N, C-alpha and C positions, 0 to 999 in steps of 0.2 A: 754663833752667839750660843754658846752653851757650854758644855764642860766636856773634856776628853781631849788629850793630846793629839794633834794633828801634824802631819807632816806637810807644811805650807810650802807650796812651789810658788816662788816668786814669778808673777807674770808681769804683764804691763797693761795699764790702762788709766784714763783720766777725765775731768769735768769743769759751769757758771750760773736776778730777774731784770728784766730791761731797767736800767737806770737804777739797779739796785744798790747803786753806791759806787762812786769814784773813789779812788784812792785818796786817802788823807793827804792834805798838803805836805809836801816835803817827802813823799815817798821815795823821789830820787832827786838829786840835785839839779838845779837848773842848767849848771854848768858842765854837766855829765860829757866827757869827750866823745867824739865820734869817730875817732881813730886811736890807734896806739894798741898797747899790749891789752889783750883781753882781761887779764887780771886786774890791771890799773882801772879798766872801764867798769869792771864789776864792783870793786871796791870804791868806786866814786858815787856810788848809790848810797844815799844817807841811811845809815842804820845797818849796812852790810859790813861784815868782818870775816876776815879769813882765819879758820882753824888750821888748815893745812892743805897743800898741794901734793897730789900722789901722781907718780908717773904712770903713763899708759900710752901705748903706740897709737898714733894717729889722732889723739884727742889731747886736751887739757882736761884735768880732772881736779875740782876744788871741793873742799868740805867747808861750808860757810855757816854763819849765824846771821839772822836777820831780826831787827828789832821790831816786834808787833805789839799792838795794843792788847791787853788782856780781854778788854771789851770794846769791840770795834763801834759799839753804839755810844759809848762814852770813852774816847781815846784818852781823855786826861786822866783817866784812873788807873794808871801804871801800864808798865810794858813787861814783856818777857822775851827772852832769846829763843827763836825758832830755828832748829837746825836744818839744813838742806845740803844737797850736792848739786854740782853742775858738771856735766859731761859735754864739753865744748868741742864742737867739730867747725863750724863756721857761721858767722852772723848771715851768710848767705843762704844757709839751709833752714828748713823748717824746725820747729822745737816741739819736743814732747813733754808735757807736764804730767809726771807720774807720782802717785802716791800709793803706798800699801795700805794706808789707813792706820798704820801702827808706827814703830821706828823707822828712820831711815837706815838705809844699808850704806855704810861709808866705804864699802869696796866698789870700785868701777864695775858697772854692769849696764847691759842694755835691755829695755823692755822690747817686746815684739814689735810694737809699732815703730819705736826708734830705728830698729834694724830694717823694717820694711822701707821707711821713708828715708832712711839714711840721713838721719838728723842729729841734733842737739838733744840732750835730755836733762830737765831739771826735776829733782826728786825732793819732795818736802816731807819733813817728819810731821805727824800729826800732832796737834796741840795736846798737851797734858802727858804725853809719852815722854819719859825723862831721856835726855835732860832738857827737852823743850816743855817745861812745865814751870808756871809762875809759883813764887814762893813769898807769901803764904798763897796757898791754894784754895781759890773759890770755885768749888765744882760746878756751880750754877752756871759758869761762863764756858763750860764745856757742852757745845750743842751744835748741830750740823750747821747752822748759819754762821756762827763765829768761825767754824773751820773753813767754811766757804769763802768768808770774808778774808781769812788769811791767804788763801789761794789767790784771790782777786787782787789783793794789795801786793802781792810778790809779782804776780803776773804783770800789774801795772807799771811796776818799777823795772822789770827785766825787758818789758817789750820795747823800750826806748833803745835797747841794743839788739835784740832779737825780734825784728819787725816783719819777718816773714810768718807763714802761717803756723798755728799752734794747734795740737792735738792733745786732748788730756786723756789719761788712761789709768788703769788700776785694775787689779785683781781681787775678787772676794770683797772684803772690806774697802779695799781701795776702789773697786768698781762702784760700790755704793757711794763712796766719796766723790768719785769723778762726776756720777749722776746728780747728786745733790749740788755740786758746784755749778753744773749747768743750769739746775732749776733757778738758783739764786742769781746767776750772773750769765744769762744764756748768751751774750755776744762777746764774751772773752775769746772763746775757743771757735775753731774752725770745724771741729768735730771731735767725737767722743768714742772711744773703744772701751767698753765696760765689761770685764771678764766675769763670769760665774758669780754675778751680783745678786745677793738675796733682796727680796722685795716683800717685807712682811708687812702687808698693808694693815691687816687686823691682827693684833698680837694675840688676842683670846680665841682666833679661830685658826687652827693649824690641821685641819684634817688632810691637807694635801700630803703633809708628812706621813700620815697613816697610810694613804693610798699608796705613796711611794713605796714604802717598806713591804707593802703587800705584793708587790709586782716586780720590784727590781731584781734583776738578774734572773737565775735560774731558781726553781723551786727547791732543788737539792741544796744549793748554796744558803738559801734562806733558812732552811731546815737545820743545817749545820751550825750555822750561826746562832740560831734560837737555842740550840741544845748546849753549846758551849757556854754562852751567856748564862744560862740556867745553871749549869754546873759550876761556874765561878762563884755563884752565891750559895750553892749548896755547900761549897768548900769555904764559907766566909770565914769562920773561925780561924783556920790555920792560914789562910791568904792574909787576913787582916793582921795576925801575929807577926807574919813575915813583913808586911807592909811597915808596921810600927817599928820592927827591929832594924829594917833598912833605913827608915827615916831618923831613928836615933844615931845610928852610924854615921849618916850623911848630914846630921845636924839640921834636919828637916822638921817642920812643925804644922799643926793643924788647927791653930786658933781660929781662923776665919770660918772654915767649914764647920768645925766643932770637935772632931775626932777622926782618927784614921778609919774607923768603921763607916762613919757618914761619908768621908771622902772616897773610900773603896766602893760603896753603893753607887755614888755618883758615876765614878769610873765604869762600873759595869753597864750602867744604862746608857753610857756613851758609846760602847764598844760598836753596836750595829752601825751608828752614825759614822763614827770614825772609819770603819771599814770601808764603806761604800764612798766615803770623801776623798781617800787618797789610795787605798790599796789597788794594785793593777788587778781587776777582777778576773781577766783571762789566766792568771796564775795563782792569785791569792785565795780563791775559792778552794783549791786543792790543798792548800796549807792550813785551812781552819782545823784545829785539833778536834779529836773525838773526845767525848766525855771521860773517857779512860785514861787520858793523857796523865802524865806524871805531873806532880806540882811544880817541878821545876821548868817543865816545858810550858805549862799553863802560864806561869809568871812570865816566861820570855815572851810568849805570843801576845799576852796582854799589854806588855811594856812595849813591844813593837807597835801595836795598834793604837794603844791610849796613851802609854807614857805615864808611869806612876808619878815622876817628878812633877807633873803637870797639876796634881791634885794637892799640892802642899802649899803652904803660905808663900814660901819662896818662889814656887812656880807660877803662882797666880799674881803675886804683887805687881809685876811689870805692866800686867794686862788689865789693872784696876780700870783705867779710862775706857777700855772697851766694854767692860761688863757694866760700868755705870751707864754708858750710852744705850747699852742692850736693854738695861732696866728704865730708861727715862724717855728714850725716843725709838730706838731702832727696832725694838722687838727681838724676839728669840723664839726658836722652835719648841713647841710644846707636845711631842709626839707621845704616843702611850707604848706600853711594854707588856703586851698580853703574854708573852713568852716567860715572863718573870712573876706571874701571878702567884701570891701566897708567899713569895720570898723577899718582899721588900719591907724594910722597916721604918723607912722615912719617905713616904709618899709626899711628892711635892718639893722636895729639897732641891731638885736639879733646875735652878734657874738663877738668873743674875744676882738677886739680893743675897744668896748664900756666899757669894763670892766677893762682895764689896763689903769692906769693914763697916761694922754698924754705925759708927759715928760719922759715916757720910749719908746725909739724908737723900731718899730717891724717891721721886713722884713721876709716874708715867704720863706723857703727853700722847693722848689718843689721836691728835690732830697731825702730827707731824709727818708720818708715812702715808696716810691718804692724800695729803697735799701734794707729796712728792709723785705718788702713783698718778694722780689726776693730770698733773703737769706733764710727764712723760707721755701719757696715752694721748693727750690732745695737744701738745705743744712741742714735743721733741723735734729737733731739726739737726740731720746730721748725727744721728747717734746709732751706735752699733752695740748689741748686747750678744755675747757668745756664751752659751751655756753647756753643760754636759748631760747628757741623758741620764747617767748613772750617778750624778753628784746630788746628794740630798739637798744642798742649798738651792738646786735649781728647781725644787718642788715648787717654792714660791718665787717666780722671776718676773722680770720687767716685761710688759707687752706694750706695743705701739698700737694706737687706734687711727681713726680716720684724720684726726687733726694733726698727726705726726707727719712731718715731710722728710724725705731722703733718710729714712731710718730703718733699721733692720733687726731682727731676732734670728740668730742661728744657733744650731744645736749639733754638738759633736755626738755622733752615733756611739753609745757605749763609753762616753767621755765621762772623766771623774772631775775633781776640782782643780785639775791641771789643764783643763781643756782651754784650747785656744785657736786662732785662725789657721795655723799651720796643721791642725788635726781635723779640720772641716772636710767633708767630701768636697772632691774637685771643683765642682760647679760653685759651691758656696764660698769655697776658699778663693777661686778666681774673682767672684763678685765682691767679697769682702775686701780682697787686696785692692781691687781697681778703686772701690769707692774711698779707701782710706788714702790712696795716691792722690785721688781727685781733691779729696778735702785738704790734704797738706800741700796742694798746689804744685806737685813735682811729677806730673805726667809729662812724657817726652812729646815732642812735637806730633801731631796727627792723633793724639789721644792714646798713643802707645805707651804701655806702662814701663816705667824705669826699673832697673834691676835692683833688688835690694843689697844692702851693704853686705860684703862677703862674711862668711862665718868667722868669728873670732873666739877662740877657745877660751880666753881669759874673759871677755865682755859677755858672751852669749851662753855660758854654761848655766843651765836652769838651777837656780839656788833651791836646795831643799834644806829646810830648817825646821826644828821641832817647834811647834806652837802649842801652847797649853789649852786645854779644855776646848770643847766643841766650839770653836770660833770660826768665822768665815776668814 
């Protein structure tokens, strides 16, 4: 939830209130066939249409559109097309419901839970991320309940075909999305795996991030990062001139933030966050430049960690739905920059309001996240949270309390924002895997765990893609 380009590693994770709403009548046709080609069965669902089918060994892979209400509370007030993908293995296998919380990836891939349980995977694009955006766009209909209702309605339609156990999953904002889905529709899924999911219960109280940055890694690495961040602002004039020249050449603009100078300051304040979020600390600390570094090398390092293109209008615009949600319900980190004292020109600029066009109104709902946190602590059932010790987003993470049942919080030692079950210590990894298999209903006779699907270089390659601004 902030600014600064990050290298987002695609993970896998997802999520559902009792009786919080059955699917609208007609979510699927009553005459939906029980046998036949899977494509025909999927397309028999009312409102489902095919964009394309792509070849993939051992599966069928479909890119689809599904007609959804813009407002689930008032379905008569218009619809929009929501994009999804379906990696089909067999109707006799369990299904993983995955979302990144952003755009859907239309290249065939498997999330970690999908591989572990050897199942099908439904991946849903989050509402308002193009092309899954209503037109005209009523931004008030972009909230966590509407998104959870999108998932519930799609699940209800597909469950008529895929009637075995379902697991929802997602990483980062996808992990948040999975958790919110379970809060509003707790009985849809048989289990949830939420990876590195931030839990900003009180948006105006972010001291956990300040404590994190005071202790993460080694004292030497922290000192080196502070020194190079400060140097980046000492060289502001020449670096901003270079930033503007690069933007002019690439036809990039700064209308939303206000100027290259303002965008540059935001980027510098994001560097420490971005470094710990994705850089491999065991090697990256040794690569932090000294203050005497050349301007060329300073630019290259900053671009690697933060990504200059993420701070332009063109870099931010695709993620307007995220920034809108951060500024209206999700919350965002508000850490301090003591290492930059005396060098900041625009204190307070690093927040979501700076990245959403001014003609889109934003009003923060202080009740949304406390409600989610209270539900998880007291009512979570079969939910698993996997965090990274050295991931800034894990500074404020979900906890399970006495009221939670069969739910767990695991932490990868030294792990960053790419933390997952495979990177847990052996005992935790064994426990997490066994629980997931149990929730999915695929343990072998006698309680013995089944083997995960074999590694597939096409489907299991961890996706690395540039994501603008400090976002989960």
